MARMARRO-738082 format. One record per atom (N, C-alpha, C): residue number from 1; x, y negated, z. Coordinates in steps of 0.02 Angstrom, whole numbers, padded with zeros to 5 digits, always signed. Layout:
PT  pos      xx      yy      zz
PT  NUM       X       Y       Z
...
***
This chain:
PT  pos      xx      yy      zz
PT    1  +02786  +01980  +02024
PT    1  +02790  +01950  +01957
PT    1  +02734  +01986  +01915
PT    2  +02729  +02054  +01918
PT    2  +02680  +02093  +01882
PT    2  +02607  +02071  +01907
PT    3  +02600  +02059  +01972
PT    3  +02534  +02038  +01995
PT    3  +02516  +01967  +01966
PT    4  +02565  +01925  +01963
PT    4  +02550  +01858  +01933
PT    4  +02532  +01860  +01867
PT    5  +02568  +01905  +01825
PT    5  +02549  +01913  +01755
PT    5  +02483  +01948  +01749
PT    6  +02465  +01996  +01789
PT    6  +02396  +02024  +01784
PT    6  +02345  +01972  +01797
PT    7  +02359  +01932  +01852
PT    7  +02307  +01881  +01875
PT    7  +02302  +01831  +01817
PT    8  +02355  +01810  +01785
PT    8  +02351  +01760  +01730
PT    8  +02316  +01790  +01670
PT    9  +02327  +01852  +01655
PT    9  +02292  +01882  +01598
PT    9  +02220  +01890  +01609
PT   10  +02204  +01905  +01672
PT   10  +02136  +01910  +01694
PT   10  +02101  +01844  +01685
PT   11  +02133  +01793  +01706
PT   11  +02100  +01725  +01701
PT   11  +02094  +01703  +01626
PT   12  +02143  +01725  +01583
PT   12  +02137  +01706  +01517
PT   12  +02079  +01745  +01484
PT   13  +02076  +01809  +01503
PT   13  +02019  +01849  +01474
PT   13  +01954  +01822  +01496
PT   14  +01949  +01800  +01558
PT   14  +01886  +01767  +01583
PT   14  +01870  +01708  +01544
PT   15  +01923  +01664  +01532
PT   15  +01916  +01606  +01494
PT   15  +01889  +01621  +01422
PT   16  +01923  +01669  +01394
PT   16  +01900  +01689  +01322
PT   16  +01829  +01709  +01323
PT   17  +01808  +01751  +01376
PT   17  +01738  +01771  +01381
PT   17  +01688  +01713  +01385
PT   18  +01712  +01666  +01428
PT   18  +01669  +01603  +01435
PT   18  +01666  +01564  +01375
PT   19  +01717  +01557  +01337
PT   19  +01722  +01518  +01273
PT   19  +01674  +01550  +01226
PT   20  +01678  +01622  +01219
PT   20  +01635  +01656  +01173
PT   20  +01564  +01650  +01189
PT   21  +01547  +01646  +01259
PT   21  +01481  +01634  +01280
PT   21  +01453  +01564  +01258
PT   22  +01503  +01514  +01273
PT   22  +01486  +01447  +01257
PT   22  +01474  +01438  +01177
PT   23  +01517  +01472  +01140
PT   23  +01509  +01475  +01070
PT   23  +01443  +01496  +01048
PT   24  +01423  +01555  +01077
PT   24  +01353  +01582  +01062
PT   24  +01300  +01535  +01082
PT   25  +01307  +01502  +01136
PT   25  +01258  +01455  +01158
PT   25  +01252  +01391  +01108
PT   26  +01312  +01373  +01090
PT   26  +01311  +01316  +01040
PT   26  +01278  +01335  +00977
PT   27  +01294  +01397  +00952
PT   27  +01265  +01421  +00889
PT   27  +01192  +01427  +00899
PT   28  +01167  +01453  +00954
PT   28  +01099  +01459  +00969
PT   28  +01064  +01390  +00968
PT   29  +01096  +01341  +01002
PT   29  +01070  +01273  +01006
PT   29  +01064  +01244  +00936
PT   30  +01116  +01255  +00897
PT   30  +01116  +01226  +00826
PT   30  +01058  +01259  +00785
PT   31  +01048  +01321  +00795
PT   31  +00993  +01353  +00760
PT   31  +00923  +01329  +00782
PT   32  +00922  +01313  +00847
PT   32  +00856  +01285  +00872
PT   32  +00847  +01213  +00846
PT   33  +00900  +01176  +00840
PT   33  +00898  +01110  +00815
PT   33  +00877  +01111  +00738
PT   34  +00904  +01161  +00704
PT   34  +00884  +01163  +00632
PT   34  +00816  +01181  +00624
PT   35  +00789  +01223  +00665
PT   35  +00717  +01241  +00666
PT   35  +00675  +01183  +00678
PT   36  +00692  +01145  +00730
PT   36  +00654  +01083  +00751
PT   36  +00658  +01031  +00692
PT   37  +00721  +01023  +00661
PT   37  +00724  +00978  +00605
PT   37  +00676  +01000  +00549
PT   38  +00672  +01064  +00534
PT   38  +00630  +01085  +00482
PT   38  +00559  +01072  +00496
PT   39  +00540  +01088  +00560
PT   39  +00470  +01078  +00585
PT   39  +00454  +01004  +00584
PT   40  +00500  +00960  +00602
PT   40  +00483  +00888  +00601
PT   40  +00476  +00864  +00528
PT   41  +00520  +00893  +00483
PT   41  +00509  +00873  +00411
PT   41  +00443  +00893  +00383
PT   42  +00424  +00954  +00402
PT   42  +00362  +00980  +00376
PT   42  +00300  +00942  +00407
PT   43  +00304  +00920  +00474
PT   43  +00257  +00878  +00507
PT   43  +00255  +00811  +00471
PT   44  +00313  +00783  +00459
PT   44  +00312  +00717  +00425
PT   44  +00283  +00720  +00358
PT   45  +00292  +00774  +00323
PT   45  +00261  +00782  +00258
PT   45  +00184  +00783  +00260
PT   46  +00161  +00822  +00315
PT   46  +00091  +00827  +00322
PT   46  +00059  +00757  +00342
PT   47  +00096  +00726  +00385
PT   47  +00073  +00658  +00407
PT   47  +00065  +00606  +00348
PT   48  +00122  +00613  +00304
PT   48  +00124  +00571  +00243
PT   48  +00065  +00591  +00202
PT   49  +00048  +00653  +00189
PT   49  -00005  +00674  +00148
PT   49  -00070  +00648  +00175
PT   50  -00083  +00656  +00243
PT   50  -00143  +00632  +00273
PT   50  -00149  +00558  +00266
PT   51  -00092  +00516  +00277
PT   51  -00095  +00449  +00266
PT   51  -00114  +00428  +00200
PT   52  -00087  +00461  +00149
PT   52  -00104  +00446  +00082
PT   52  -00179  +00465  +00062
PT   53  -00203  +00519  +00094
PT   53  -00273  +00537  +00082
PT   53  -00320  +00486  +00114
PT   54  -00299  +00462  +00175
PT   54  -00338  +00413  +00211
PT   54  -00338  +00344  +00174
PT   55  -00279  +00330  +00148
PT   55  -00275  +00264  +00108
PT   55  -00311  +00268  +00044
PT   56  -00316  +00330  +00015
PT   56  -00356  +00338  -00048
PT   56  -00429  +00331  -00028
PT   57  -00450  +00354  +00030
PT   57  -00521  +00348  +00049
PT   57  -00537  +00273  +00061
PT   58  -00493  +00237  +00090
PT   58  -00502  +00167  +00109
PT   58  -00507  +00128  +00039
PT   59  -00464  +00150  -00008
PT   59  -00469  +00118  -00076
PT   59  -00535  +00130  -00106
PT   60  -00561  +00191  -00099
PT   60  -00627  +00205  -00126
PT   60  -00680  +00159  -00099
PT   61  -00676  +00148  -00029
PT   61  -00724  +00108  +00004
PT   61  -00723  +00036  -00016
PT   62  -00667  +00012  -00045
PT   62  -00655  -00056  -00064
PT   62  -00663  -00065  -00139
PT   63  -00678  -00012  -00177
PT   63  -00681  -00018  -00246
PT   63  -00738  -00060  -00273
PT   64  -00790  -00078  -00237
PT   64  -00848  -00114  -00256
PT   64  -00837  -00189  -00235
PT   65  -00782  -00205  -00203
PT   65  -00770  -00269  -00175
PT   65  -00732  -00317  -00225
PT   66  -00747  -00383  -00216
PT   66  -00704  -00433  -00247
PT   66  -00691  -00489  -00189
PT   67  -00633  -00518  -00198
PT   67  -00617  -00574  -00149
PT   67  -00613  -00639  -00187
PT   68  -00645  -00689  -00166
PT   68  -00651  -00751  -00194
PT   68  -00610  -00802  -00154
PT   69  -00555  -00828  -00184
PT   69  -00510  -00870  -00153
PT   69  -00522  -00945  -00173
PT   70  -00514  -00995  -00124
PT   70  -00518  -01064  -00143
PT   70  -00588  -01089  -00150
PT   71  -00639  -01054  -00124
PT   71  -00706  -01074  -00128
PT   71  -00723  -01118  -00070
PT   72  -00749  -01178  -00080
PT   72  -00762  -01228  -00030
PT   72  -00796  -01195  +00029
PT   73  -00776  -01213  +00092
PT   73  -00801  -01189  +00150
PT   73  -00833  -01240  +00196
PT   74  -00895  -01224  +00216
PT   74  -00933  -01266  +00266
PT   74  -00912  -01254  +00333
PT   75  -00931  -01299  +00379
PT   75  -00902  -01293  +00450
PT   75  -00920  -01228  +00481
PT   76  -00979  -01215  +00495
PT   76  -01001  -01147  +00526
PT   76  -01038  -01112  +00476
PT   77  -01012  -01086  +00426
PT   77  -01044  -01056  +00365
PT   77  -01073  -00989  +00382
PT   78  -01139  -00980  +00367
PT   78  -01171  -00912  +00375
PT   78  -01159  -00869  +00318
PT   79  -01172  -00804  +00322
PT   79  -01160  -00761  +00271
PT   79  -01205  -00776  +00207
PT   80  -01268  -00803  +00225
PT   80  -01314  -00821  +00172
PT   80  -01286  -00875  +00136
PT   81  -01252  -00927  +00165
PT   81  -01221  -00980  +00127
PT   81  -01162  -00960  +00081
PT   82  -01127  -00912  +00112
PT   82  -01070  -00884  +00075
PT   82  -01094  -00848  +00014
PT   83  -01151  -00808  +00020
PT   83  -01175  -00769  -00038
PT   83  -01203  -00816  -00090
PT   84  -01235  -00872  -00068
PT   84  -01257  -00921  -00114
PT   84  -01202  -00953  -00156
PT   85  -01147  -00965  -00123
PT   85  -01090  -00998  -00165
PT   85  -01062  -00950  -00211
PT   86  -01058  -00886  -00194
PT   86  -01029  -00833  -00238
PT   86  -01080  -00830  -00299
PT   87  -01145  -00825  -00283
PT   87  -01193  -00819  -00335
PT   87  -01195  -00880  -00385
PT   88  -01188  -00938  -00360
PT   88  -01186  -01002  -00397
PT   88  -01127  -01001  -00440
PT   89  -01067  -00977  -00413
PT   89  -01007  -00975  -00452
PT   89  -01011  -00926  -00509
PT   90  -01044  -00869  -00494
PT   90  -01052  -00816  -00551
PT   90  -01094  -00843  -00606
PT   91  -01151  -00878  -00588
PT   91  -01197  -00904  -00642
PT   91  -01168  -00966  -00673
PT   92  -01144  -01015  -00633
PT   92  -01128  -01084  -00663
PT   92  -01058  -01083  -00694
PT   93  -01011  -01049  -00665
PT   93  -00945  -01053  -00691
PT   93  -00924  -00996  -00735
PT   94  -00948  -00933  -00712
PT   94  -00929  -00876  -00756
PT   94  -00981  -00864  -00813
PT   95  -01038  -00905  -00804
PT   95  -01092  -00897  -00858
PT   95  -01121  -00832  -00863
PT   96  -01129  -00793  -00808
PT   96  -01159  -00728  -00810
PT   96  -01234  -00738  -00792
PT   97  -01281  -00727  -00837
PT   97  -01350  -00737  -00827
PT   97  -01384  -00678  -00793
PT   98  -01359  -00620  -00802
PT   98  -01393  -00565  -00771
PT   98  -01395  -00568  -00693
PT   99  -01445  -00534  -00667
PT   99  -01450  -00535  -00595
PT   99  -01392  -00489  -00564
PT  100  -01351  -00515  -00525
PT  100  -01296  -00480  -00492
PT  100  -01314  -00470  -00419
PT  101  -01324  -00407  -00401
PT  101  -01344  -00394  -00330
PT  101  -01282  -00380  -00291
PT  102  -01281  -00413  -00229
PT  102  -01228  -00405  -00180
PT  102  -01253  -00374  -00119
PT  103  -01216  -00324  -00093
PT  103  -01239  -00290  -00030
PT  103  -01216  -00329  +00030
PT  104  -01160  -00358  +00030
PT  104  -01132  -00394  +00087
PT  104  -01084  -00450  +00063
PT  105  -01089  -00506  +00096
PT  105  -01045  -00563  +00080
PT  105  -01027  -00600  +00144
PT  106  -00960  -00613  +00153
PT  106  -00944  -00652  +00217
PT  106  -00874  -00679  +00205
PT  107  -00857  -00726  +00248
PT  107  -00792  -00754  +00247
PT  107  -00747  -00708  +00283
PT  108  -00679  -00707  +00267
PT  108  -00628  -00671  +00302
PT  108  -00604  -00714  +00353
PT  109  -00639  -00716  +00415
PT  109  -00621  -00764  +00460
PT  109  -00553  -00752  +00497
PT  110  -00528  -00694  +00488
PT  110  -00462  -00683  +00514
PT  110  -00406  -00708  +00472
PT  111  -00418  -00730  +00410
PT  111  -00373  -00758  +00364
PT  111  -00346  -00826  +00388
PT  112  -00283  -00839  +00378
PT  112  -00252  -00901  +00393
PT  112  -00259  -00955  +00329
PT  113  -00283  -00929  +00276
PT  113  -00291  -00969  +00217
PT  113  -00348  -01021  +00229
PT  114  -00337  -01080  +00201
PT  114  -00387  -01134  +00204
PT  114  -00404  -01158  +00132
PT  115  -00465  -01149  +00110
PT  115  -00522  -01117  +00143
PT  115  -00513  -01043  +00144
PT  116  -00550  -01009  +00198
PT  116  -00544  -00939  +00203
PT  116  -00579  -00904  +00145
PT  117  -00550  -00847  +00119
PT  117  -00579  -00813  +00064
PT  117  -00647  -00783  +00080
PT  118  -00686  -00773  +00030
PT  118  -00750  -00738  +00040
PT  118  -00743  -00666  +00007
PT  119  -00763  -00616  +00046
PT  119  -00767  -00548  +00016
PT  119  -00836  -00530  +00000
PT  120  -00843  -00502  -00057
PT  120  -00915  -00488  -00078
PT  120  -00914  -00414  -00101
PT  121  -00961  -00373  -00076
PT  121  -00974  -00305  -00098
PT  121  -01030  -00303  -00145
PT  122  -01014  -00277  -00208
PT  122  -01064  -00275  -00258
PT  122  -01103  -00210  -00253
PT  123  -01169  -00215  -00270
PT  123  -01215  -00162  -00268
PT  123  -01199  -00108  -00326
PT  124  -01175  -00133  -00384
PT  124  -01157  -00092  -00438
PT  124  -01088  -00107  -00458
PT  125  -01048  -00057  -00471
PT  125  -00977  -00062  -00486
PT  125  -00966  -00095  -00553
PT  126  -01015  -00082  -00599
PT  126  -01011  -00115  -00666
PT  126  -01015  -00187  -00665
PT  127  -01058  -00211  -00614
PT  127  -01061  -00286  -00609
PT  127  -01000  -00313  -00574
PT  128  -00968  -00282  -00533
PT  128  -00902  -00301  -00509
PT  128  -00852  -00307  -00563
PT  129  -00843  -00260  -00608
PT  129  -00804  -00258  -00666
PT  129  -00816  -00315  -00711
PT  130  -00884  -00329  -00722
PT  130  -00903  -00386  -00765
PT  130  -00882  -00450  -00743
PT  131  -00891  -00462  -00671
PT  131  -00872  -00527  -00642
PT  131  -00796  -00533  -00645
PT  132  -00755  -00480  -00631
PT  132  -00685  -00489  -00634
PT  132  -00662  -00506  -00706
PT  133  -00691  -00471  -00754
PT  133  -00671  -00479  -00822
PT  133  -00689  -00551  -00847
PT  134  -00746  -00578  -00826
PT  134  -00763  -00642  -00845
PT  134  -00719  -00696  -00813
PT  135  -00698  -00684  -00752
PT  135  -00650  -00730  -00721
PT  135  -00583  -00729  -00756
PT  136  -00558  -00673  -00778
PT  136  -00498  -00666  -00810
PT  136  -00498  -00701  -00876
PT  137  -00555  -00699  -00909
PT  137  -00562  -00730  -00975
PT  137  -00570  -00809  -00970
PT  138  -00594  -00837  -00914
PT  138  -00604  -00902  -00907
PT  138  -00559  -00940  -00861
PT  139  -00515  -00906  -00830
PT  139  -00475  -00937  -00777
PT  139  -00429  -00988  -00804
PT  140  -00410  -00988  -00865
PT  140  -00364  -01037  -00895
PT  140  -00401  -01095  -00932
PT  141  -00469  -01088  -00937
PT  141  -00505  -01142  -00979
PT  141  -00559  -01174  -00936
PT  142  -00558  -01164  -00871
PT  142  -00602  -01198  -00827
PT  142  -00562  -01243  -00776
PT  143  -00599  -01291  -00749
PT  143  -00567  -01331  -00697
PT  143  -00570  -01305  -00626
PT  144  -00605  -01249  -00619
PT  144  -00619  -01223  -00554
PT  144  -00553  -01193  -00529
PT  145  -00540  -01204  -00464
PT  145  -00480  -01177  -00428
PT  145  -00492  -01112  -00395
PT  146  -00552  -01087  -00407
PT  146  -00571  -01021  -00376
PT  146  -00533  -00966  -00408
PT  147  -00502  -00922  -00371
PT  147  -00471  -00866  -00397
PT  147  -00509  -00802  -00372
PT  148  -00511  -00751  -00418
PT  148  -00549  -00690  -00401
PT  148  -00501  -00632  -00399
PT  149  -00497  -00594  -00345
PT  149  -00452  -00537  -00342
PT  149  -00485  -00477  -00319
PT  150  -00453  -00416  -00330
PT  150  -00474  -00350  -00304
PT  150  -00458  -00345  -00232
PT  151  -00495  -00301  -00201
PT  151  -00485  -00283  -00131
PT  151  -00449  -00222  -00126
PT  152  -00385  -00219  -00104
PT  152  -00340  -00159  -00102
PT  152  -00333  -00135  -00033
PT  153  -00313  -00072  -00024
PT  153  -00295  -00048  +00040
PT  153  -00224  -00072  +00059
PT  154  -00206  -00070  +00122
PT  154  -00139  -00094  +00149
PT  154  -00081  -00062  +00111
PT  155  -00087  +00003  +00098
PT  155  -00034  +00034  +00064
PT  155  -00023  +00014  -00006
PT  156  -00080  +00001  -00042
PT  156  -00075  -00026  -00113
PT  156  -00049  -00099  -00114
PT  157  -00073  -00135  -00065
PT  157  -00049  -00205  -00060
PT  157  +00024  -00209  -00049
PT  158  +00050  -00164  -00011
PT  158  +00124  -00163  +00005
PT  158  +00162  -00144  -00060
PT  159  +00139  -00094  -00094
PT  159  +00170  -00079  -00157
PT  159  +00171  -00135  -00206
PT  160  +00113  -00168  -00211
PT  160  +00109  -00220  -00261
PT  160  +00161  -00280  -00238
PT  161  +00160  -00292  -00177
PT  161  +00210  -00344  -00149
PT  161  +00277  -00331  -00168
PT  162  +00296  -00267  -00160
PT  162  +00367  -00248  -00180
PT  162  +00383  -00252  -00254
PT  163  +00324  -00244  -00294
PT  163  +00339  -00248  -00369
PT  163  +00334  -00321  -00396
PT  164  +00310  -00366  -00355
PT  164  +00304  -00438  -00380
PT  164  +00369  -00464  -00404
PT  165  +00432  -00457  -00373
PT  165  +00491  -00488  -00402
PT  165  +00504  -00455  -00469
PT  166  +00495  -00391  -00480
PT  166  +00505  -00360  -00544
PT  166  +00459  -00392  -00596
PT  167  +00395  -00404  -00581
PT  167  +00349  -00429  -00625
PT  167  +00368  -00505  -00646
PT  168  +00386  -00540  -00593
PT  168  +00405  -00612  -00606
PT  168  +00463  -00617  -00648
PT  169  +00511  -00573  -00635
PT  169  +00576  -00576  -00678
PT  169  +00559  -00561  -00748
PT  170  +00511  -00512  -00762
PT  170  +00493  -00494  -00831
PT  170  +00456  -00555  -00863
PT  171  +00414  -00582  -00827
PT  171  +00379  -00642  -00854
PT  171  +00431  -00696  -00874
PT  172  +00478  -00709  -00831
PT  172  +00527  -00763  -00848
PT  172  +00565  -00745  -00910
PT  173  +00574  -00682  -00923
PT  173  +00607  -00657  -00983
PT  173  +00561  -00660  -01049
PT  174  +00498  -00684  -01039
PT  174  +00456  -00689  -01093
PT  174  +00418  -00625  -01111
PT  175  +00415  -00578  -01061
PT  175  +00385  -00514  -01077
PT  175  +00310  -00518  -01047
PT  176  +00268  -00475  -01079
PT  176  +00203  -00470  -01053
PT  176  +00203  -00424  -00993
PT  177  +00179  -00444  -00937
PT  177  +00183  -00406  -00875
PT  177  +00120  -00421  -00835
PT  178  +00089  -00366  -00807
PT  178  +00031  -00370  -00769
PT  178  +00029  -00312  -00718
PT  179  -00014  -00317  -00669
PT  179  -00023  -00260  -00623
PT  179  -00090  -00236  -00626
PT  180  -00099  -00172  -00623
PT  180  -00161  -00134  -00621
PT  180  -00159  -00090  -00564
PT  181  -00201  -00102  -00509
PT  181  -00199  -00066  -00450
PT  181  -00131  -00058  -00419
PT  182  -00102  -00001  -00419
PT  182  -00033  +00011  -00389
PT  182  +00020  +00021  -00444
PT  183  +00004  -00003  -00501
PT  183  +00046  +00011  -00559
PT  183  +00068  -00061  -00592
PT  184  +00132  -00065  -00611
PT  184  +00155  -00122  -00648
PT  184  +00166  -00105  -00721
PT  185  +00134  -00147  -00769
PT  185  +00140  -00133  -00840
PT  185  +00178  -00190  -00868
PT  186  +00238  -00175  -00898
PT  186  +00279  -00220  -00929
PT  186  +00287  -00198  -01009
PT  187  +00261  -00238  -01052
PT  187  +00266  -00222  -01123
PT  187  +00242  -00153  -01138
PT  188  +00185  -00129  -01102
PT  188  +00161  -00067  -01116
PT  188  +00192  -00010  -01079
PT  189  +00248  -00021  -01047
PT  189  +00281  +00030  -01006
PT  189  +00256  +00022  -00933
PT  190  +00245  +00083  -00902
PT  190  +00215  +00088  -00835
PT  190  +00268  +00101  -00783
PT  191  +00264  +00059  -00730
PT  191  +00312  +00065  -00670
PT  191  +00269  +00075  -00604
PT  192  +00301  +00108  -00560
PT  192  +00272  +00111  -00492
PT  192  +00326  +00099  -00438
PT  193  +00307  +00087  -00377
PT  193  +00358  +00078  -00324
PT  193  +00367  +00146  -00294
PT  194  +00425  +00175  -00294
PT  194  +00439  +00239  -00269
PT  194  +00461  +00231  -00200
PT  195  +00428  +00260  -00146
PT  195  +00445  +00253  -00080
PT  195  +00510  +00287  -00065
PT  196  +00524  +00347  -00094
PT  196  +00584  +00384  -00081
PT  196  +00643  +00348  -00107
PT  197  +00638  +00325  -00169
PT  197  +00691  +00288  -00202
PT  197  +00701  +00218  -00177
PT  198  +00651  +00192  -00142
PT  198  +00647  +00127  -00117
PT  198  +00662  +00070  -00172
PT  199  +00624  +00087  -00232
PT  199  +00640  +00044  -00292
PT  199  +00577  +00049  -00337
PT  200  +00576  +00006  -00389
PT  200  +00527  +00009  -00440
PT  200  +00557  +00054  -00492
PT  201  +00518  +00105  -00515
PT  201  +00542  +00151  -00567
PT  201  +00491  +00161  -00619
PT  202  +00515  +00173  -00679
PT  202  +00473  +00179  -00736
PT  202  +00448  +00252  -00741
PT  203  +00388  +00260  -00753
PT  203  +00355  +00330  -00759
PT  203  +00328  +00347  -00826
PT  204  +00327  +00295  -00871
PT  204  +00311  +00314  -00943
PT  204  +00336  +00264  -00990
PT  205  +00348  +00283  -01054
PT  205  +00368  +00239  -01101
PT  205  +00316  +00233  -01162
PT  206  +00326  +00181  -01197
PT  206  +00279  +00172  -01256
PT  206  +00292  +00227  -01307
***
């Protein structure tokens, strides 16, 4: 009987030892998991920062561009023909007499829109601003169906897309609402799309 009791106690002690070892291993594994989670979070933050910096650089490379939508398209249109159409529109419809130099003009042939938009890179940023301003001032008083828009990076385009419903709702309510780059302005108050909050948030008040 004593032998059986000793044997049983020995087995129990052995099990307790194994349980303690297992508990230590689990603790060590949890600590390693915590370390990996921290490292992953830090890596994600670095990647997000790099993506934002890259997107900023892309935006800078597009700052001299304007996109012309709805401009009549010829069958096999050359870039020279596209440039001529843009220059004629600037002079004849926007009534800008100054010489506007363009570095590069071509159709966005990957676009599914018909006619396909024309993208134009201006030699001088101030000319690009002048053309966009002239279009905004004349868009409601001319018969032209051409629209002129800015060329944004993919990240900015996505933020603007997510803010459209908020802007449209504000307009339906009779409020003055417009977008400037990656910001939404409603009655003088500035909103942005916050990726963490997954929502449109106000960042300033009048």
